[in-house]
Residue frames relative to the residue before (quaternion, step in Angstrom):
aa qw qx qy qz dx dy dz
M 1.0000 0.0000 0.0000 0.0000 0.00 0.00 0.00
I 0.3497 -0.7317 0.5379 0.2304 3.66 -0.75 0.96
R 0.4332 -0.7017 0.5168 0.2300 3.52 -0.89 1.14
P 0.6182 -0.5360 0.3973 0.4155 3.64 -1.19 0.26
Y 0.5177 -0.5649 0.5300 0.3633 3.52 -1.26 0.40
V 0.1599 -0.8379 0.5202 0.0408 3.67 -0.51 1.19
T 0.0702 -0.7826 0.6185 -0.0064 3.52 -0.70 1.16
L 0.2309 -0.7420 0.6204 0.1054 3.57 -0.84 1.12
S 0.1129 -0.7999 0.5895 -0.0001 3.52 -0.69 1.15
C 0.1524 0.8043 -0.5523 0.1577 3.66 -0.58 1.04
A 0.0637 -0.7372 0.6680 0.0786 3.52 -1.37 0.68
M 0.0195 0.8052 -0.5857 0.0904 3.44 -0.83 1.12
S 0.6026 -0.5683 0.4464 0.3386 3.44 -1.46 0.48
I 0.7014 -0.4097 0.3372 0.4758 3.71 -1.22 0.10
D 0.7672 0.3734 -0.1919 0.4850 3.59 0.90 -0.91
G 0.6719 -0.6079 0.2671 0.3279 3.55 1.21 0.66
Y 0.5262 0.6390 -0.4120 0.3810 3.54 1.16 0.40
L 0.4210 -0.7084 0.5221 0.2197 3.57 -1.11 0.71
D 0.7883 0.0368 0.0650 0.6108 3.53 1.19 -0.59
S 0.4690 -0.6227 0.5134 0.3587 3.50 -1.33 -0.19
E 0.6410 -0.5075 0.3722 0.4394 3.56 -1.14 -0.06
A 0.5143 0.6571 -0.4145 0.3633 3.66 1.14 -0.33
P 0.5757 -0.5789 0.4282 0.3874 3.66 -1.08 0.62
R 0.6913 0.4743 -0.3057 0.4514 3.67 0.84 -0.81
R 0.4687 -0.6945 0.4626 0.2898 3.59 -0.82 0.90
L 0.3831 -0.7219 0.5571 0.1477 3.39 -1.08 1.08
A 0.3091 -0.7568 0.5429 0.1924 3.77 -0.50 1.07
M 0.2521 -0.7855 0.5572 0.0945 3.46 -0.63 1.25
S 0.7779 0.3724 -0.1753 0.4749 3.62 1.01 -0.73
N 0.4691 -0.6390 0.5265 0.3072 3.55 -1.30 -0.41
A 0.7310 -0.4236 0.3035 0.4406 3.58 -1.30 0.11
E 0.6709 0.5174 -0.3121 0.4298 3.57 0.85 -0.88
D 0.6707 0.4659 -0.2934 0.4970 3.55 1.05 -0.86
F 0.6091 0.5259 -0.4045 0.4344 3.63 0.93 -0.61
D 0.6426 0.5093 -0.3412 0.4596 3.57 0.95 -0.77
R 0.5836 0.5626 -0.3625 0.4599 3.65 1.01 -0.62
V 0.7047 0.4549 -0.2672 0.4745 3.51 0.89 -1.00
D 0.5775 0.5627 -0.3747 0.4578 3.58 1.17 -0.52
R 0.6154 0.5273 -0.3324 0.4824 3.63 1.10 -0.74
L 0.6608 0.4975 -0.3142 0.4659 3.58 0.93 -0.85
R 0.6067 0.5307 -0.3336 0.4889 3.62 1.04 -0.70
A 0.6949 0.5250 -0.2777 0.4055 3.52 0.76 -0.98
D 0.7116 0.4122 -0.2412 0.5153 3.53 1.21 -0.61
S 0.5902 0.5593 -0.3877 0.4343 3.65 1.28 0.20
D 0.4084 -0.6727 0.5442 0.2907 3.55 -1.29 0.39
A 0.8057 0.0084 -0.0467 0.5904 3.65 1.04 -0.34
I 0.1896 -0.7516 0.6198 0.1227 3.52 -1.29 0.60
M 0.1766 -0.8127 0.5546 0.0287 3.49 -0.89 1.05
V 0.0181 0.7487 -0.6617 0.0359 3.57 -1.08 0.90
G 0.5541 -0.6059 0.4819 0.3059 3.50 -1.30 0.51
A 0.6635 -0.5275 0.3686 0.3817 3.59 -1.22 0.43
S 0.6164 0.5558 -0.3147 0.4605 3.48 1.15 -0.82
T 0.6768 0.4647 -0.3175 0.4745 3.62 0.95 -0.67
V 0.5711 0.5586 -0.3763 0.4693 3.62 1.16 -0.49
R 0.6904 0.4922 -0.2667 0.4583 3.52 0.97 -0.98
R 0.7368 0.4717 -0.2108 0.4360 3.57 0.86 -1.18
D 0.8279 0.2857 -0.0990 0.4724 3.46 0.70 -1.20
D 0.2461 -0.7949 0.5111 0.2153 3.60 1.15 -0.42
P 0.1427 0.8439 -0.5143 0.0540 3.71 0.86 0.80
R 0.4506 -0.6835 0.5165 0.2513 3.53 -1.19 0.62
L 0.1136 -0.8712 0.4658 0.1057 3.50 1.27 -0.78
L 0.4457 0.6712 -0.4316 0.4056 3.45 1.06 1.14
V 0.5175 -0.5883 0.5010 0.3675 3.58 -1.10 0.52
R 0.3310 -0.7694 0.5133 0.1870 3.56 -0.70 1.07
S 0.6914 0.5138 -0.3284 0.3874 3.63 0.80 -0.89
A 0.4481 -0.6987 0.4864 0.2729 3.57 -0.81 0.88
D 0.6196 0.5656 -0.3187 0.4412 3.53 1.14 -0.79
R 0.6665 0.5109 -0.2514 0.4813 3.47 1.11 -0.95
R 0.6443 0.4822 -0.3401 0.4865 3.57 0.99 -0.68
R 0.6133 0.5435 -0.3436 0.4587 3.57 0.93 -0.70
Q 0.6654 0.5314 -0.2806 0.4430 3.51 0.90 -0.97
R 0.6415 0.5226 -0.3137 0.4657 3.53 1.07 -0.79
V 0.6599 0.4947 -0.3179 0.4678 3.54 1.03 -0.88
A 0.6378 0.5347 -0.3282 0.4468 3.55 0.98 -0.83
D 0.6941 0.4605 -0.2783 0.4782 3.61 1.17 -0.65
G 0.5546 -0.6583 0.3523 0.3674 3.49 1.33 0.13
R 0.5523 0.5830 -0.4064 0.4358 3.42 1.20 0.63
T 0.6346 -0.4803 0.3839 0.4682 3.64 -1.29 0.20
I 0.6556 -0.5585 0.3556 0.3631 3.52 -1.35 0.53
S 0.7561 0.0750 -0.0692 0.6465 3.53 1.31 -0.44
P 0.6038 -0.5714 0.3689 0.4157 3.66 -1.03 0.41
W 0.5948 -0.5165 0.4425 0.4285 3.57 -1.22 0.23
K 0.3232 -0.7187 0.5803 0.2055 3.51 -1.28 0.56
V 0.0887 -0.8031 0.5890 -0.0144 3.53 -0.99 1.01
T 0.0318 0.7667 -0.6405 0.0290 3.58 -1.13 0.70
V 0.2401 -0.7330 0.6151 0.1634 3.55 -1.35 0.15
T 0.0745 0.7832 -0.6150 0.0535 3.61 -1.03 0.75
A 0.2974 -0.7162 0.5947 0.2121 3.49 -1.18 0.63
S 0.7344 0.4552 -0.2171 0.4543 3.67 1.13 -0.73
G 0.3696 -0.7008 0.5021 0.3465 3.56 1.17 -0.74
D 0.4516 0.6953 -0.4571 0.3219 3.59 1.19 0.15
L 0.2862 0.7337 -0.5357 0.3047 3.47 0.37 1.36
P 0.4022 -0.7126 0.5130 0.2593 3.74 -0.72 1.01
V 0.3685 -0.7994 0.4375 0.1837 3.47 -0.38 1.24
D 0.6739 0.4417 -0.2638 0.5303 3.52 1.49 -0.31
S 0.3827 0.7235 -0.4766 0.3207 3.57 1.26 0.40
S 0.6499 -0.5430 0.3760 0.3761 3.54 -1.25 0.38
F 0.4965 0.6468 -0.4273 0.3905 3.53 1.19 -0.53
F 0.7807 0.3583 -0.1743 0.4815 3.55 0.89 -1.04
T 0.7691 0.4190 -0.2213 0.4289 3.57 0.89 -0.84
A 0.6884 0.4613 -0.2999 0.4726 3.74 1.10 -0.62
G 0.8441 0.2706 -0.1918 0.4213 3.43 -0.99 0.93
D 0.2726 -0.7690 0.5471 0.1868 3.57 -0.78 0.77
V 0.3950 0.6657 -0.5103 0.3748 3.52 0.47 1.37
D 0.6201 -0.5613 0.3909 0.3841 3.54 -1.24 0.31
K 0.1874 -0.7499 0.6286 0.0864 3.48 -1.18 0.70
I 0.0505 -0.8104 0.5837 -0.0058 3.57 -0.74 1.04
V 0.0975 -0.7873 0.6084 0.0198 3.59 -0.89 1.08
Y 0.2234 -0.7699 0.5938 0.0697 3.51 -0.74 1.20
C 0.0576 0.8002 -0.5880 0.1032 3.56 -1.03 0.86
P 0.6243 -0.5276 0.3983 0.4162 3.61 -1.18 0.26
R 0.6544 -0.5381 0.3503 0.3994 3.58 -1.13 0.69
A 0.7128 0.4693 -0.3068 0.4214 3.65 0.66 -1.02
E 0.7098 0.4641 -0.2840 0.4473 3.64 1.12 -0.41
G 0.4098 0.7730 -0.4259 0.2306 3.50 1.27 -0.28
P 0.7551 0.4105 -0.2781 0.4288 3.61 0.57 -0.98
R 0.6355 0.4997 -0.3542 0.4701 3.53 1.13 -0.50
I 0.6908 0.4691 -0.3124 0.4530 3.60 0.80 -0.75
A 0.5801 0.5578 -0.3580 0.4734 3.63 1.23 -0.61
Q 0.6615 0.4626 -0.3261 0.4920 3.66 0.97 -0.85
L 0.6228 0.5403 -0.3732 0.4253 3.67 0.88 -0.65
L 0.7793 0.3499 -0.2005 0.4797 3.62 0.80 -1.04
G 0.2852 -0.7747 0.5368 0.1745 3.61 1.03 -0.29
A 0.8163 -0.2884 0.1826 0.4660 3.54 -1.05 -0.78
R 0.4002 0.7442 -0.4519 0.2861 3.56 1.32 0.21
A 0.8062 0.0306 0.0412 0.5894 3.62 1.05 -0.67
T 0.4342 -0.6043 0.5859 0.3209 3.49 -1.43 0.26
V 0.1918 -0.7715 0.6028 0.0683 3.47 -0.75 1.19
V 0.0770 -0.7925 0.6050 0.0051 3.52 -0.87 1.17
A 0.2175 -0.7762 0.5839 0.0961 3.52 -0.54 1.22
L 0.1646 -0.8050 0.5614 0.0986 3.62 -0.69 0.93
R 0.7753 -0.2399 0.2061 0.5467 3.60 -0.77 -0.96
D 0.7678 -0.3440 0.2703 0.4680 3.56 -1.36 -0.07
Q 0.7729 0.0977 -0.0576 0.6243 3.52 1.06 -0.75
V 0.3734 -0.7530 0.5028 0.2019 3.52 -0.77 1.19
T 0.0994 -0.7619 0.6362 0.0696 3.57 -0.97 0.96
M 0.5946 -0.5656 0.4412 0.3633 3.60 -1.22 0.49
R 0.6338 0.5269 -0.3610 0.4362 3.56 1.02 -0.58
D 0.6222 0.5098 -0.3552 0.4762 3.62 1.13 -0.60
V 0.6119 0.5636 -0.3262 0.4489 3.53 1.08 -0.92
A 0.6972 0.4953 -0.2696 0.4426 3.54 0.80 -1.13
H 0.6169 0.5088 -0.3314 0.5008 3.63 1.01 -0.77
D 0.6863 0.4789 -0.3262 0.4397 3.64 0.67 -0.90
L 0.6118 0.5413 -0.3386 0.4669 3.63 1.06 -0.78
A 0.6596 0.5167 -0.3428 0.4248 3.54 0.90 -0.96
G 0.6111 0.5434 -0.3438 0.4617 3.64 1.11 -0.80
R 0.7128 0.4549 -0.2710 0.4600 3.55 1.06 -0.55
G 0.6290 -0.5914 0.2829 0.4177 3.56 1.36 0.14
V 0.4071 0.6865 -0.4687 0.3785 3.55 1.33 0.28
R 0.0742 -0.7847 0.6148 0.0266 3.54 -0.80 1.10
R 0.7860 0.1534 -0.1060 0.5895 3.66 1.06 -0.34
L 0.0738 -0.7957 0.5994 -0.0452 3.48 -0.72 1.31
M 0.1835 -0.7543 0.6281 0.0531 3.56 -0.89 1.17
V 0.1106 -0.7888 0.6018 0.0576 3.50 -0.77 1.09
E 0.1674 -0.8381 0.5172 0.0453 3.52 -0.58 1.17
G 0.6309 -0.5677 0.2985 0.4366 3.66 1.28 0.23
G 0.5136 0.1022 -0.7474 -0.4088 1.41 -2.42 -0.88
G 0.8864 -0.1582 0.1227 0.4173 3.35 -1.52 -0.57
R 0.6874 0.4806 -0.3002 0.4544 3.61 0.85 -0.85
L 0.6457 0.5028 -0.3369 0.4655 3.55 1.02 -0.65
H 0.6249 0.5054 -0.3449 0.4849 3.64 0.93 -0.82
T 0.6580 0.5287 -0.3311 0.4218 3.58 0.88 -0.87
Q 0.6467 0.5009 -0.3236 0.4756 3.58 0.94 -0.78
F 0.6822 0.4387 -0.3447 0.4726 3.69 0.73 -0.73
L 0.6617 0.4857 -0.3380 0.4604 3.64 0.86 -0.71
R 0.6429 0.5276 -0.3329 0.4445 3.65 0.83 -0.81
E 0.7214 0.4454 -0.2264 0.4796 3.52 0.96 -0.99
D 0.3618 -0.7647 0.4747 0.2429 3.61 1.36 -0.05
I 0.5245 0.6402 -0.4398 0.3485 3.60 0.77 0.84
A 0.4830 0.6275 -0.4457 0.4175 3.61 1.28 0.39
D 0.3179 -0.7567 0.5376 0.1932 3.54 -0.97 0.80
E 0.8036 0.0797 0.0268 0.5892 3.57 1.03 -0.78
L 0.1038 -0.7466 0.6485 0.1060 3.54 -1.22 0.61
Q 0.0945 -0.7516 0.6501 0.0603 3.51 -0.94 0.98
L 0.0507 -0.8327 0.5447 -0.0853 3.49 -0.37 1.40
V 0.1167 -0.8140 0.5680 0.0337 3.49 -0.67 1.14
I 0.2323 -0.7958 0.5522 0.0883 3.59 -0.70 1.09
A 0.2609 -0.7700 0.5678 0.1290 3.61 -0.64 1.15
P 0.4579 -0.7494 0.4090 0.2479 3.61 -0.98 0.66
F 0.6513 0.4425 -0.3563 0.5030 3.45 0.92 1.05
F 0.4546 -0.6591 0.5358 0.2679 3.56 -1.38 0.28
V 0.3430 -0.6941 0.5952 0.2150 3.59 -1.30 0.58
G 0.0720 -0.8616 0.5004 0.0465 3.64 0.79 -0.96
E 0.5548 0.5885 -0.4055 0.4260 3.66 1.08 0.55
S 0.4104 -0.7779 0.4085 0.2442 3.58 -0.30 1.29
Q 0.7135 0.4320 -0.2608 0.4862 3.64 1.06 -0.54
A 0.4596 0.6867 -0.4433 0.3475 3.62 1.16 -0.02
P 0.5281 -0.6296 0.4537 0.3448 3.73 -0.97 0.58
R 0.2607 -0.7758 0.5676 0.0895 3.44 -1.10 1.07
F 0.6797 -0.5043 0.3388 0.4110 3.52 -1.30 0.47
V 0.8033 -0.0327 -0.0093 0.5946 3.59 0.94 -0.77
E 0.4212 -0.6600 0.5454 0.2992 3.60 -1.24 0.37
P 0.6724 -0.4781 0.3599 0.4356 3.55 -1.30 0.27
G 0.3025 0.7399 -0.5643 0.2064 3.67 -1.10 0.68
A 0.5495 -0.5547 0.5031 0.3705 3.59 -1.43 0.03
F 0.0426 -0.8162 0.5761 0.0136 3.49 -0.54 1.06
P 0.6014 -0.5928 0.4013 0.3548 3.66 -1.11 0.61
W 0.7098 0.3923 -0.2689 0.5195 3.64 1.03 -0.58
T 0.0430 0.7863 -0.6043 0.1210 3.45 -0.68 1.33
A 0.7583 -0.3572 0.2796 0.4682 3.59 -1.31 -0.14
S 0.7169 0.4099 -0.2205 0.5190 3.53 1.28 -0.68
R 0.7211 0.1936 -0.1924 0.6368 3.64 1.17 -0.13
R 0.0577 -0.8324 0.5511 -0.0066 3.56 -0.02 1.29
A 0.4499 -0.6600 0.5046 0.3278 3.56 -0.97 0.78
R 0.4404 -0.7143 0.4786 0.2584 3.56 -1.12 0.68
L 0.3205 -0.7249 0.5860 0.1687 3.57 -0.81 1.11
A 0.2105 -0.8257 0.5184 0.0713 3.53 -0.38 1.34
D 0.7950 -0.0756 0.1116 0.5914 3.58 0.99 -0.82
T 0.0841 -0.7372 0.6645 0.0893 3.36 -1.46 0.42
R 0.0047 -0.8127 0.5821 -0.0244 3.58 -1.09 0.75
R 0.3128 -0.7242 0.5729 0.2224 3.57 -0.83 0.83
I 0.0585 -0.7721 0.6327 -0.0128 3.62 -0.86 1.04
G 0.7891 -0.2057 0.0994 0.5702 3.59 0.01 1.26
D 0.7830 -0.3095 0.1789 0.5090 3.61 -0.63 -0.92
V 0.6328 0.4463 -0.3897 0.4985 3.66 1.12 0.61
V 0.3142 -0.7285 0.5826 0.1765 3.51 -1.30 0.29
L 0.2560 -0.7544 0.5881 0.1396 3.53 -0.95 0.99
L 0.0986 -0.7532 0.6493 0.0371 3.63 -0.90 0.96
R 0.1464 -0.7747 0.6140 0.0382 3.54 -0.88 1.11
Y 0.0931 -0.8010 0.5914 0.0054 3.55 -0.64 1.09
A 0.2618 -0.7326 0.6005 0.1850 3.60 -0.85 0.89
L 0.1885 -0.8293 0.5254 0.0259 3.55 -0.67 1.26
S 0.7706 0.1449 -0.0905 0.6140 3.54 1.29 -0.26
D 0.6200 -0.5461 0.4228 0.3723 3.53 -1.35 0.37
R 0.5769 0.5730 -0.3967 0.4261 3.69 1.18 0.08
F 0.4622 0.6684 -0.4657 0.3504 3.60 1.27 -0.14
G 0.8651 0.1580 -0.1253 0.4593 3.46 -1.03 1.00
A 0.4214 0.7331 -0.4502 0.2869 3.53 1.37 0.07
E 0.7530 0.2670 -0.1547 0.5812 3.57 1.27 -0.59
G 0.5357 -0.6897 0.3688 0.3183 3.58 -0.68 0.94
S 0.5931 0.5766 -0.3803 0.4136 3.57 1.12 -0.52
F 0.5699 0.5620 -0.4134 0.4342 3.69 0.88 -0.60
A 0.7092 0.4669 -0.2643 0.4574 3.53 0.66 -1.16
A 0.6764 0.5096 -0.3131 0.4298 3.59 0.91 -0.92
V 0.6575 0.5251 -0.3036 0.4470 3.54 0.85 -0.83
A 0.6944 0.4544 -0.2981 0.4717 3.62 0.84 -1.03
A 0.6450 0.5389 -0.3109 0.4438 3.58 1.04 -0.72
G 0.5980 -0.6047 0.3337 0.4066 3.61 1.25 -0.36
A 0.3932 0.6688 -0.4965 0.3894 3.60 1.26 0.33
D 0.3600 -0.7416 0.5173 0.2299 3.60 -0.83 0.90
G 0.7941 -0.3516 0.1873 0.4591 3.51 0.37 1.28
A 0.2213 0.8347 -0.4822 0.1475 3.52 1.18 0.54
A 0.7958 0.1381 -0.0767 0.5846 3.50 1.09 -0.74
R 0.0381 -0.8171 0.5708 -0.0714 3.47 -0.40 1.38
V 0.2716 -0.7209 0.5949 0.2293 3.63 -0.98 0.52
G 0.8334 0.0790 -0.0956 0.5386 3.51 -0.76 1.10
A 0.6605 -0.5119 0.3910 0.3857 3.46 -1.46 -0.21
D 0.4949 0.5013 -0.4171 0.5742 2.91 1.53 -0.22
R 0.7890 -0.0824 -0.5736 -0.2041 7.04 -9.86 2.53
D 0.0611 -0.5077 0.8593 -0.0103 7.25 -3.81 -3.71
R 0.2958 -0.5838 0.7239 0.2185 2.94 -0.40 0.17
T 0.8528 -0.2005 0.0889 0.4739 3.46 -1.35 -0.29
A 0.2218 -0.7838 0.5610 0.1472 3.58 -0.70 1.03
């Protein structure tokens, strides 16, 4: 079974931070770039964030544009993409926007031994999928493929990005650089330490750069599937879903 095309989407400071140490989220991007990410969301089948992002940022993970929502429905898709997260503890606030906002499917992945307990905690709020003893992003991607997900957008945080990158199953990285520094040692970073496939001897391919107001978008091709379908290139370049394949991506909304 072919796994979904995986796009990692991230905005960070010049010094590599996703946020500050403060409880309130620090906006890294600008309105024009948020709209670009809304287009990316609208072209996805599912959006994935880590459990820490659900707890810290309380993201809605919904398509903002009314026109894009209408187009999704006209194409026979849900009004917004499915929401996906992964947890080992089940420490997910049941009244968070992840569960309460939007009439779309919510899927929670967890280790096999924790499945019954987490399913009981969440009840009818989400579909709980227990995988192996240790959840890998490769297993998550293959399970989503079996559910019909062809395009998966990963919005972080750092631990989740790290897992996808270390397992070498991301097809594309869309990285936005904000024009300031955070400089706080305990603030969340784009990735955690680890052994990554892309090194000084295996460099990731920079496919495109684009200035968007006061930020810059860097697009990295991480697999040979990058650009294989016209819609991927069109969406990232700013076309509003002009070329989609089949009927089938803001940061936090």
